[in-house]
C-alpha positions as a Markdown table, in Angstrom:
| # | Residue | x | y | z |
|---|---|---|---|---|
| 1 | Met | 0.1 | -30.3 | -10.9 |
| 2 | Ile | -0.8 | -27.6 | -13.4 |
| 3 | Ile | 1.7 | -26.8 | -16.1 |
| 4 | Arg | 1.5 | -23.3 | -17.6 |
| 5 | Gln | 2.3 | -22.7 | -21.2 |
| 6 | Glu | 3.5 | -19.4 | -22.4 |
| 7 | Ser | 1.0 | -17.5 | -24.5 |
| 8 | Lys | 2.1 | -16.2 | -27.9 |
| 9 | Val | -0.4 | -13.4 | -27.7 |
| 10 | Ala | 0.8 | -10.1 | -26.3 |
| 11 | Pro | -0.9 | -9.3 | -22.9 |
| 12 | Ala | -3.3 | -6.4 | -22.8 |
| 13 | Pro | -2.1 | -3.2 | -21.1 |
| 14 | Ala | -2.9 | -3.2 | -17.4 |
| 15 | Ala | -2.5 | -0.8 | -14.5 |
| 16 | Gly | 0.8 | -1.0 | -12.6 |
| 17 | Thr | 4.0 | 0.8 | -11.9 |
| 18 | Gly | 6.0 | -0.6 | -14.8 |
| 19 | Phe | 8.8 | -1.4 | -12.5 |
| 20 | Gly | 10.2 | -4.8 | -11.7 |
| 21 | Glu | 9.8 | -8.2 | -13.1 |
| 22 | Thr | 6.6 | -10.3 | -13.6 |
| 23 | Thr | 6.6 | -13.2 | -11.2 |
| 24 | Tyr | 4.3 | -16.1 | -10.7 |
| 25 | Ser | 2.8 | -16.1 | -7.2 |
| 26 | Pro | 0.0 | -18.6 | -6.8 |
| 27 | Ser | -2.5 | -18.4 | -3.9 |
| 28 | Thr | -4.4 | -21.2 | -2.1 |
| 29 | Thr | -7.9 | -21.1 | -0.6 |
| 30 | Val | -8.0 | -22.5 | 2.9 |
| 31 | Ser | -10.8 | -23.2 | 5.4 |
| 32 | Phe | -11.1 | -20.9 | 8.4 |
| 33 | Glu | -13.4 | -21.3 | 11.4 |
| 34 | Pro | -13.1 | -18.3 | 13.8 |
| 35 | Asn | -13.1 | -18.8 | 17.5 |
| 36 | Pro | -16.5 | -17.7 | 18.9 |
| 37 | Asn | -14.7 | -16.0 | 21.8 |
| 38 | Pro | -11.8 | -14.0 | 20.3 |
| 39 | Leu | -8.8 | -13.4 | 22.5 |
| 40 | Glu | -8.5 | -9.8 | 21.3 |
| 41 | Lys | -10.3 | -7.3 | 19.2 |
| 42 | Val | -8.5 | -4.4 | 17.6 |
| 43 | Phe | -10.1 | -1.3 | 16.2 |
| 44 | Leu | -8.1 | 0.9 | 13.7 |
| 45 | Lys | -9.3 | 4.4 | 12.9 |
| 46 | Tyr | -7.6 | 6.6 | 10.3 |
| 47 | Glu | -7.4 | 10.3 | 11.0 |
| 48 | Trp | -6.3 | 13.3 | 9.0 |
| 49 | Arg | -2.9 | 14.8 | 10.0 |
| 50 | Glu | -4.5 | 18.0 | 11.1 |
| 51 | Thr | -6.8 | 16.1 | 13.5 |
| 52 | Leu | -3.9 | 14.1 | 14.9 |
| 53 | Cys | -2.0 | 17.4 | 15.5 |
| 54 | Asn | -5.1 | 19.0 | 17.1 |
| 55 | Lys | -5.4 | 16.1 | 19.5 |
| 56 | Gly | -1.7 | 16.3 | 20.4 |
| 57 | Ile | -1.0 | 12.8 | 19.0 |
| 58 | Leu | 1.6 | 14.2 | 16.6 |
| 59 | Arg | 4.1 | 16.8 | 17.8 |
| 60 | Asn | 5.9 | 19.7 | 16.1 |
| 61 | Cys | 2.8 | 20.4 | 13.9 |
| 62 | Ser | 3.3 | 24.2 | 14.2 |
| 63 | His | 5.6 | 24.2 | 11.1 |
| 64 | Asp | 2.8 | 22.8 | 9.0 |
| 65 | Ser | 1.4 | 25.3 | 6.6 |
| 66 | Gly | -1.8 | 23.4 | 6.0 |
| 67 | Asn | -0.2 | 21.5 | 3.2 |
| 68 | Ser | -1.4 | 17.9 | 3.3 |
| 69 | Gly | 1.1 | 16.7 | 0.8 |
| 70 | Asn | 3.1 | 13.6 | 0.8 |
| 71 | Arg | 5.9 | 13.5 | 3.4 |
| 72 | Met | 7.7 | 10.4 | 2.0 |
| 73 | Trp | 9.2 | 12.0 | -1.2 |
| 74 | Pro | 9.2 | 15.4 | -2.9 |
| 75 | Gln | 6.0 | 16.5 | -4.5 |
| 76 | Asp | 7.6 | 17.5 | -7.8 |
| 77 | Asn | 5.6 | 15.4 | -10.2 |
| 78 | Gly | 2.9 | 13.6 | -8.1 |
| 79 | Phe | 4.4 | 10.2 | -8.5 |
| 80 | Val | 6.7 | 8.0 | -6.4 |
| 81 | Pro | 10.3 | 8.1 | -7.7 |
| 82 | Pro | 11.6 | 5.0 | -9.5 |
| 83 | Pro | 13.4 | 2.4 | -7.3 |
| 84 | Pro | 17.2 | 2.5 | -7.2 |
| 85 | Ser | 18.9 | 0.5 | -9.9 |
| 86 | Arg | 20.3 | -2.9 | -9.0 |
């Protein structure tokens, strides 16, 4: 068992959102031997929205003005909004 001691030295600034708590989440390395004959193979391919519209995969693309902006939140400042308060 490894016991972690808190450091008295302030951590160096790092990239991140600045939201949420710091949590300890250890990982473990495991062995893996793949089956020589897979049961299934999956191929994922990413496409631009315009291409998906042209191929008819996405519908109602006529309202698009060529803007490839984010559809998940308003593009007012370029960043995701902060999460709701708890």
